[in-house]
VOPAGU-2260 file (C-alpha; in pm, 1 decimal, decimal comma):
REM VOPAGU-2260
SITE   aa  ch    i         X         Y         Z
SITE  MET   A    0     908,5    4381,1     156,5
SITE  THR   A    1     648,9    4105,8     119,6
SITE  ARG   A    2     801,3    3758,8     114,8
SITE  LYS   A    3     695,9    3511,2    -151,8
SITE  LYS   A    4     442,5    3260,2     -26,1
SITE  ILE   A    5     517,7    2888,7     -10,1
SITE  ARG   A    6     322,6    2698,8    -275,5
SITE  ALA   A    7     167,3    2387,7    -118,7
SITE  VAL   A    8     -55,6    2092,7    -201,5
SITE  LEU   A    9    -280,3    1951,6      68,0
SITE  VAL   A   10    -331,2    1574,9      55,3
SITE  GLY   A   11    -596,9    1425,0     283,9
SITE  CYS   A   12    -887,6    1666,9     315,2
SITE  GLY   A   13   -1053,9    1528,8     626,1
SITE  GLY   A   14   -1129,1    1699,1     955,1
SITE  ILE   A   15    -776,2    1745,7    1087,4
SITE  SER   A   16    -676,6    1949,3     782,4
SITE  GLY   A   17    -898,2    2230,1     911,7
SITE  ALA   A   18    -660,1    2288,9    1205,6
SITE  TRP   A   19    -377,5    2331,8     957,2
SITE  LEU   A   20    -558,8    2559,7     712,8
SITE  ASN   A   21    -700,3    2780,2     986,6
SITE  SER   A   22    -357,2    2849,8    1133,1
SITE  GLU   A   23    -208,5    3195,1    1102,7
SITE  PRO   A   24     109,9    3089,8     918,4
SITE  VAL   A   25     -91,3    2913,5     645,0
SITE  LYS   A   26    -318,2    3212,3     597,4
SITE  LYS   A   27     -20,8    3447,4     585,6
SITE  ASP   A   28     260,3    3256,1     417,5
SITE  VAL   A   29     111,6    2969,1     213,0
SITE  GLU   A   30     -50,5    2960,2    -129,2
SITE  LEU   A   31    -264,5    2645,9    -155,5
SITE  VAL   A   32    -242,6    2539,3    -518,3
SITE  GLY   A   33    -388,1    2189,3    -495,4
SITE  PHE   A   34    -621,1    1970,1    -293,3
SITE  VAL   A   35    -590,5    1589,9    -313,1
SITE  ASP   A   36    -812,7    1325,6    -159,9
SITE  LEU   A   37    -919,7     973,4    -255,5
SITE  GLU   A   38   -1274,1    1113,3    -250,2
SITE  LYS   A   39   -1271,3    1402,3    -495,2
SITE  LYS   A   40   -1575,6    1561,8    -330,6
SITE  ASN   A   41   -1377,5    1601,1      -6,6
SITE  ALA   A   42   -1104,1    1789,9    -191,6
SITE  MET   A   43   -1361,4    2010,0    -366,3
SITE  GLN   A   44   -1532,6    2089,5     -35,1
SITE  ARG   A   45   -1205,6    2187,2     132,2
SITE  ALA   A   46   -1108,7    2415,4    -155,3
SITE  LYS   A   47   -1452,4    2576,6    -148,1
SITE  GLN   A   48   -1460,9    2606,6     231,8
SITE  PHE   A   49   -1133,8    2800,7     239,1
SITE  GLY   A   50   -1216,6    3011,0     -62,6
SITE  VAL   A   51    -929,0    2887,7    -280,8
SITE  ASP   A   52   -1013,3    2972,9    -640,5
SITE  GLY   A   53    -816,6    2816,0    -921,0
SITE  ALA   A   54    -660,6    2537,6    -715,0
SITE  ILE   A   55    -625,7    2196,9    -874,7
SITE  VAL   A   56    -852,7    1926,9    -726,9
SITE  GLU   A   57    -721,8    1573,1    -767,9
SITE  THR   A   58    -746,3    1213,4    -643,5
SITE  ASP   A   59    -389,3    1125,5    -745,3
SITE  LEU   A   60    -102,4    1299,2    -561,6
SITE  ALA   A   61     170,6    1221,9    -815,6
SITE  ARG   A   62     -42,3    1357,9   -1097,5
SITE  ALA   A   63    -108,1    1680,6    -904,5
SITE  LEU   A   64     258,9    1729,2    -817,7
SITE  LYS   A   65     373,6    1671,1   -1173,7
SITE  GLN   A   66     132,5    1938,2   -1293,9
SITE  LEU   A   67     185,1    2195,5   -1018,0
SITE  GLU   A   68     550,3    2157,0    -905,9
SITE  PRO   A   69     481,0    2303,4    -561,7
SITE  ASP   A   70     733,9    2376,4    -289,3
SITE  ALA   A   71     570,5    2158,0     -25,5
SITE  VAL   A   72     314,9    1886,5      50,1
SITE  PHE   A   73      90,9    1904,5     357,4
SITE  ASP   A   74      11,1    1543,9     450,7
SITE  CYS   A   75    -312,9    1509,1     645,2
SITE  THR   A   76    -378,0    1150,1     539,3
SITE  THR   A   77    -417,8     850,2     773,0
SITE  PRO   A   78    -100,1     708,9     933,6
SITE  ASN   A   79     -86,9     405,8     701,1
SITE  ALA   A   80     -48,2     646,0     403,4
SITE  HIS   A   81     220,1     875,9     541,4
SITE  CYS   A   82     520,5     681,8     416,5
SITE  ASN   A   83     390,5     650,6      59,9
SITE  VAL   A   84     282,3    1017,2      48,0
SITE  SER   A   85     624,7    1131,3     161,8
SITE  LEU   A   86     809,8     911,4     -87,5
SITE  ILE   A   87     597,5    1048,1    -373,9
SITE  ALA   A   88     649,6    1404,1    -256,0
SITE  PHE   A   89    1026,0    1371,7    -229,6
SITE  ARG   A   90    1045,5    1217,8    -576,5
SITE  HIS   A   91     884,0    1538,4    -698,0
SITE  SER   A   92    1135,3    1755,4    -503,8
SITE  CYS   A   93     882,7    1873,7    -244,0
SITE  HIS   A   94     935,0    1945,3     124,2
SITE  VAL   A   95     689,1    1750,1     344,0
SITE  LEU   A   96     497,6    1825,1     660,0
SITE  ASN   A   97     317,4    1517,8     797,1
SITE  GLU   A   98      36,5    1488,9    1047,6
SITE  LYS   A   99     141,6    1272,3    1341,1
SITE  PRO   A  100     248,2     994,7    1373,8
SITE  MET   A  101     533,6    1008,7    1125,8
SITE  ALA   A  102     447,7     659,8     992,7
SITE  GLU   A  103     331,7     317,6    1111,4
SITE  ASN   A  104     673,4     188,1    1218,7
SITE  VAL   A  105    1043,5     268,6    1239,4
SITE  THR   A  106    1120,3      84,4     913,9
SITE  GLN   A  107     890,3     316,8     721,3
SITE  CYS   A  108    1038,4     619,0     901,2
SITE  LYS   A  109    1387,7     520,0     789,7
SITE  ARG   A  110    1272,8     499,5     428,8
SITE  MET   A  111    1125,8     847,6     460,6
SITE  ILE   A  112    1447,4     985,6     609,2
SITE  ALA   A  113    1656,4     832,1     330,3
SITE  ALA   A  114    1423,4     974,1      65,9
SITE  ALA   A  115    1436,8    1321,7     222,8
SITE  LYS   A  116    1817,5    1314,1     224,8
SITE  LYS   A  117    1834,5    1197,6    -135,8
SITE  ALA   A  118    1596,7    1474,4    -245,7
SITE  LYS   A  119    1772,5    1731,1     -22,3
SITE  ARG   A  120    1435,3    1828,4     116,7
SITE  ILE   A  121    1292,4    1876,0     466,4
SITE  GLY   A  122    1062,9    1622,9     629,8
SITE  THR   A  123     877,5    1740,4     941,0
SITE  VAL   A  124     603,7    1604,3    1168,2
SITE  ILE   A  125     320,0    1789,3    1338,8
SITE  GLN   A  126     399,1    1743,0    1708,7
SITE  ASN   A  127     187,6    2041,8    1794,2
SITE  ARG   A  128     197,8    1993,6    2171,6
SITE  ARG   A  129     569,2    2078,8    2175,0
SITE  TYR   A  130     462,1    2427,9    2074,3
SITE  TYR   A  131     227,2    2493,9    2367,7
SITE  PRO   A  132     371,2    2773,0    2586,0
SITE  ASN   A  133     352,8    2594,8    2922,4
SITE  ILE   A  134     554,9    2293,1    2821,2
SITE  ARG   A  135     820,8    2523,7    2677,6
SITE  ALA   A  136     822,1    2721,8    3002,6
SITE  LEU   A  137     867,3    2396,3    3197,5
SITE  ARG   A  138    1154,3    2281,8    2975,8
SITE  ARG   A  139    1321,9    2619,5    2997,9
SITE  PHE   A  140    1298,7    2612,1    3380,6
SITE  LEU   A  141    1448,2    2261,0    3400,1
SITE  GLU   A  142    1735,0    2366,8    3171,4
SITE  THR   A  143    1841,9    2629,0    3426,2
SITE  GLY   A  144    1964,7    2343,3    3646,0
SITE  LYS   A  145    1827,2    2501,9    3962,8
SITE  LEU   A  146    1692,8    2168,6    4079,4
SITE  GLY   A  147    1993,8    1965,1    3963,9
SITE  ARG   A  148    1980,7    1679,8    3717,0
SITE  ILE   A  149    1652,1    1510,2    3630,1
SITE  THR   A  150    1626,6    1156,4    3770,0
SITE  THR   A  151    1262,6    1056,0    3729,2
SITE  VAL   A  152     970,2    1162,0    3508,7
SITE  GLN   A  153     612,0    1047,7    3549,6
SITE  SER   A  154     304,1    1130,0    3345,0
SITE  ASP   A  155     -62,2    1041,2    3407,4
SITE  PHE   A  156    -320,0    1053,9    3129,0
SITE  TYR   A  157    -679,0     970,9    3225,0
SITE  ILE   A  158    -968,8    1073,3    3006,3
SITE  GLY   A  159   -1299,7     900,0    2932,0
SITE  ALA   A  160   -1301,9     960,2    2556,7
SITE  HIS   A  161   -1618,5     851,1    2375,3
SITE  PHE   A  162   -1507,0     892,9    2013,2
SITE  GLY   A  163   -1721,9     633,6    1844,5
SITE  GLY   A  164   -1609,8     519,3    1502,1
SITE  PHE   A  165   -1278,5     353,5    1417,0
SITE  ARG   A  166   -1104,6     419,3    1749,6
SITE  ASP   A  167   -1356,6     201,8    1936,1
SITE  ARG   A  168   -1241,4     -91,6    1719,1
SITE  MET   A  169    -862,7     -24,2    1719,9
SITE  LYS   A  170    -607,0    -253,2    1881,0
SITE  HIS   A  171    -361,3     -65,6    2108,2
SITE  VAL   A  172    -582,4     240,2    2070,0
SITE  LEU   A  173    -427,6     445,2    2348,8
SITE  LEU   A  174     -66,6     367,6    2257,2
SITE  LEU   A  175    -106,3     405,3    1883,3
SITE  ASP   A  176    -342,2     703,7    1863,1
SITE  MET   A  177    -252,0     920,5    2162,8
SITE  ALA   A  178      61,1     814,9    2347,9
SITE  ILE   A  179     287,8     954,5    2073,4
SITE  HIS   A  180     204,9    1302,8    2206,6
SITE  THR   A  181     289,8    1214,1    2566,0
SITE  PHE   A  182     603,0    1019,1    2477,9
SITE  ASP   A  183     728,3    1306,2    2261,5
SITE  ALA   A  184     654,5    1547,7    2547,1
SITE  ALA   A  185     855,8    1323,9    2783,0
SITE  ARG   A  186    1154,4    1345,2    2547,4
SITE  LEU   A  187    1122,0    1725,0    2534,9
SITE  ILE   A  188    1082,4    1765,4    2910,9
SITE  SER   A  189    1362,2    1527,1    3007,3
SITE  GLY   A  190    1601,8    1599,2    2723,4
SITE  ALA   A  191    1656,2    1222,9    2703,6
SITE  ASP   A  192    1577,9     939,7    2461,5
SITE  ALA   A  193    1430,9     598,9    2538,6
SITE  GLU   A  194    1648,8     287,0    2548,8
SITE  SER   A  195    1410,5      11,2    2667,9
SITE  VAL   A  196    1053,6     -31,1    2793,8
SITE  TYR   A  197     825,5    -266,9    2981,6
SITE  CYS   A  198     458,7    -208,1    2901,4
SITE  THR   A  199     134,1    -375,3    2994,3
SITE  GLU   A  200    -215,8    -306,1    2857,4
SITE  TRP   A  201    -563,8    -403,6    2969,0
SITE  ASN   A  202    -929,0    -325,3    2899,9
SITE  PRO   A  203   -1109,9    -239,9    3226,4
SITE  SER   A  204   -1460,2    -358,3    3306,7
SITE  GLY   A  205   -1712,8    -116,3    3160,2
SITE  SER   A  206   -1487,1     -12,8    2872,1
SITE  TRP   A  207   -1660,7      81,2    2548,8
SITE  TYR   A  208   -1351,3     -12,3    2345,8
SITE  ASP   A  209   -1312,3    -352,5    2178,6
SITE  HIS   A  210    -944,9    -380,9    2280,5
SITE  ASP   A  211    -707,0    -261,9    2552,0
SITE  ALA   A  212    -757,4     109,5    2624,5
SITE  SER   A  213    -544,4     139,2    2938,4
SITE  ALA   A  214    -165,4     104,0    2972,9
SITE  VAL   A  215     133,7     142,5    3198,3
SITE  ALA   A  216     485,5     172,5    3055,4
SITE  ILE   A  217     821,2     207,7    3224,4
SITE  PHE   A  218    1096,3     347,7    3001,6
SITE  GLN   A  219    1467,7     340,6    3076,6
SITE  MET   A  220    1591,1     664,9    2922,7
SITE  SER   A  221    1939,1     794,2    2846,4
SITE  ASP   A  222    2127,2     980,0    3122,7
SITE  GLY   A  223    1992,9     724,8    3376,4
SITE  ILE   A  224    1642,0     877,0    3375,2
SITE  VAL   A  225    1337,8     657,8    3436,1
SITE  TYR   A  226    1012,4     764,9    3271,4
SITE  THR   A  227     679,6     612,6    3375,7
SITE  TYR   A  228     361,9     650,2    3166,4
SITE  GLN   A  229      18,3     566,7    3308,4
SITE  GLY   A  230    -292,1     621,2    3099,0
SITE  SER   A  231    -642,3     530,6    3005,8
SITE  TRP   A  232    -901,3     637,4    2750,1
SITE  CYS   A  233   -1186,3     474,4    2939,3
SITE  SER   A  234   -1148,5     642,4    3276,6
SITE  GLU   A  235   -1463,4     830,9    3377,5
SITE  GLY   A  236   -1435,9    1130,4    3610,3
SITE  CYS   A  237   -1143,9    1333,4    3746,9
SITE  ASN   A  238    -995,7    1369,1    3400,9
SITE  THR   A  239    -643,2    1493,8    3354,5
SITE  SER   A  240    -569,0    1749,4    3083,3
SITE  TRP   A  241    -505,6    1623,1    2732,1
SITE  GLU   A  242    -138,4    1703,5    2795,1
SITE  SER   A  243    -130,7    1468,8    3101,6
SITE  SER   A  244     -26,0    1559,5    3454,4
SITE  TRP   A  245     344,2    1542,3    3528,2
SITE  ARG   A  246     592,4    1494,6    3812,8
SITE  ILE   A  247     958,9    1563,3    3736,1
SITE  VAL   A  248    1197,4    1463,4    4016,1
SITE  CYS   A  249    1544,6    1617,8    4019,4
SITE  GLU   A  250    1844,3    1579,0    4250,5
SITE  ASN   A  251    1747,8    1879,8    4464,4
SITE  GLY   A  252    1372,9    1921,1    4414,7
SITE  THR   A  253    1058,7    1841,2    4222,0
SITE  VAL   A  254     824,8    2005,6    3970,7
SITE  LEU   A  255     456,2    1927,3    3930,6
SITE  TRP   A  256     267,0    2033,2    3619,2
SITE  ASP   A  257     -99,9    1965,9    3557,5
SITE  GLY   A  258     -64,1    1989,8    3180,4
SITE  ALA   A  259    -246,6    2322,2    3180,1
SITE  ASP   A  260    -163,3    2636,3    3377,7
SITE  GLY   A  261     -85,1    2475,0    3712,5
SITE  PHE   A  262     281,9    2457,2    3818,9
SITE  ARG   A  263     441,9    2384,5    4152,9
SITE  ALA   A  264     815,4    2363,0    4211,7
SITE  GLU   A  265    1001,4    2299,2    4538,9
SITE  ILE   A  266    1374,2    2294,2    4612,1
SITE  VAL   A  267    1544,6    2154,6    4921,3
SITE  SER   A  268    1634,8    2432,5    5163,1
SITE  GLY   A  269    1723,8    2238,5    5479,1
SITE  SER   A  270    2014,5    2007,2    5555,6
SITE  THR   A  271    1887,6    1812,9    5858,2
SITE  GLY   A  272    1587,4    1607,9    5960,9
SITE  LEU   A  273    1420,7    1292,1    5834,1
SITE  VAL   A  274    1243,1    1493,9    5560,5
SITE  ARG   A  275    1431,5    1804,3    5453,5
SITE  ASP   A  276    1266,5    2145,8    5449,5
SITE  THR   A  277    1184,0    2289,8    5109,4
SITE  ARG   A  278    1091,1    2621,5    4960,9
SITE  GLU   A  279     884,2    2700,0    4655,5
SITE  LEU   A  280    1025,6    2831,5    4331,0
SITE  SER   A  281     838,2    3022,2    4062,8
SITE  ILE   A  282     848,6    2914,7    3700,0
SITE  PRO   A  283     874,9    3202,5    3451,1
SITE  ARG   A  284     612,7    3171,0    3177,4
SITE  ARG   A  285     761,5    3390,6    2906,2
SITE  VAL   A  286     895,7    3194,9    2607,4
SITE  ALA   A  287    1000,3    3290,1    2254,4
SITE  ARG   A  288     706,5    3342,3    2016,7
SITE  LYS   A  289     854,3    3102,7    1757,6
SITE  LEU   A  290     826,4    2819,7    2009,9
SITE  VAL   A  291     449,9    2853,1    2069,7
SITE  GLY   A  292     134,4    2821,9    1868,7
SITE  GLY   A  293      35,1    2452,2    1851,9
SITE  HIS   A  294     -19,3    2360,5    1488,6
SITE  GLY   A  295      74,0    2714,0    1391,0
SITE  GLY   A  296     405,6    2688,3    1572,2
SITE  VAL   A  297     509,6    2374,7    1387,9
SITE  ILE   A  298     389,9    2511,2    1054,7
SITE  ARG   A  299     573,4    2840,7    1111,5
SITE  SER   A  300     893,5    2650,0    1185,0
SITE  PHE   A  301     842,2    2438,1     872,3
SITE  ILE   A  302     794,7    2743,4     650,3
SITE  GLU   A  303    1109,8    2901,1     791,5
SITE  GLY   A  304    1293,5    2578,0     714,4
SITE  VAL   A  305    1171,0    2573,8     354,4
SITE  ARG   A  306    1277,5    2934,0     307,7
SITE  ASN   A  307    1608,2    2924,7     492,6
SITE  GLY   A  308    1723,4    2563,3     467,1
SITE  THR   A  309    1708,6    2515,8     845,2
SITE  ARG   A  310    1570,2    2199,4    1011,2
SITE  PRO   A  311    1254,2    2241,9    1221,7
SITE  GLU   A  312    1263,4    2096,4    1572,8
SITE  THR   A  313    1027,7    1811,1    1480,8
SITE  HIS   A  314    1216,7    1700,6    1172,1
SITE  TYR   A  315    1210,5    1333,2    1074,9
SITE  GLU   A  316    1544,1    1236,5    1230,3
SITE  ASP   A  317    1426,6    1356,7    1569,7
SITE  ASN   A  318    1062,9    1250,6    1556,5
SITE  ILE   A  319    1144,9     890,2    1465,6
SITE  LYS   A  320    1271,2     854,5    1824,6
SITE  SER   A  321     920,3     929,2    1961,0
SITE  LEU   A  322     760,0     682,1    1721,3
SITE  ALA   A  323    1016,1     422,1    1824,5
SITE  MET   A  324     885,7     454,1    2182,7
SITE  VAL   A  325     532,4     376,8    2066,5
SITE  GLN   A  326     645,5      80,3    1859,8
SITE  ALA   A  327     848,5     -64,0    2151,0
SITE  ALA   A  328     564,5     -16,4    2397,8
SITE  VAL   A  329     325,3    -207,6    2169,7
SITE  GLN   A  330     581,7    -487,1    2120,9
SITE  SER   A  331     640,9    -511,3    2496,0
SITE  ALA   A  332     265,7    -532,4    2564,4
SITE  ASP   A  333     226,4    -805,8    2302,5
SITE  ARG   A  334     526,1   -1007,3    2426,6
SITE  GLY   A  335     473,9    -956,9    2797,9
SITE  ARG   A  336     835,7    -858,4    2863,7
SITE  SER   A  337    1080,5    -569,8    2844,7
SITE  VAL   A  338    1208,5    -483,8    2496,6
SITE  LYS   A  339    1474,6    -250,3    2359,6
SITE  VAL   A  340    1355,2      59,7    2178,6
SITE  PRO   A  341    1440,9      15,9    1809,1
SITE  ALA   A  342    1754,7     186,4    1681,5
SITE  THR   A  343    1664,7     492,3    1476,9
SITE  SER   A  344    1988,6     542,9    1285,4
């Protein structure tokens, strides 16, 4: 029996929307009934590019939703518009899937959560890197407890990224535009949430950015875990993966992950000597299909939530905790001291 497709309106028809519309779940389970963009020609081009005949093309989201009454809104607008888009969508009884980050700050996120609850609708964020198979394999391995409790997590992100355009002019460009992915991954890997942070930023000699493009942050996490982030978007040569390289230290061993396919895990096997003997452990790579797929994985989970009333993993009330880490890191860098991570409830 063929299931009824989810009727959706896309708002924000720029480049990132292509990753959404090209995903398998959208092609299989979504009927795009409207395209909205401040520039009408962008909406028309997206509708034409994806061969959507008969869809409404609009510049005003509220007007489109009133006319179409869709099930969901796909929000691919810029971060400063996410809160307003969500509030409009919830007022029209739509479920919402936002591009990351959820919003500009925790205050906006709380407004979005309250609106979703009032409308009894689902709000979800595209944290696509949670749905890459290797990070899920890593998390599943750590959950076995073979290495004991996690004590320390460290990630390194070093890429010389020559974007051009608005990013070259942004303040806090690394923290605001990219670190949300790594911070969210740290929460997934550790199973812990951030409580406080000390962060410092700088702009190295030779940088092509106007403002600080390198940062170090030390987070005190729940369960006594310390998470350290080191990163730069103006580091030439010896690049890490876009998912960072990781070291996870546990009571009885350590895991290294290069952010791609490279894993190494060692557990203590000896009981004497200055440095104890260790032996290597293998990390099984098989994970459930529903937990993989990048953009497609998040969208698949969102569609299931719309159909079944279940909450996707990256729903608003969880994802606000990752955005709070970004907000606190920026505040710490500005103030030059440790700050508490904002309360999210």
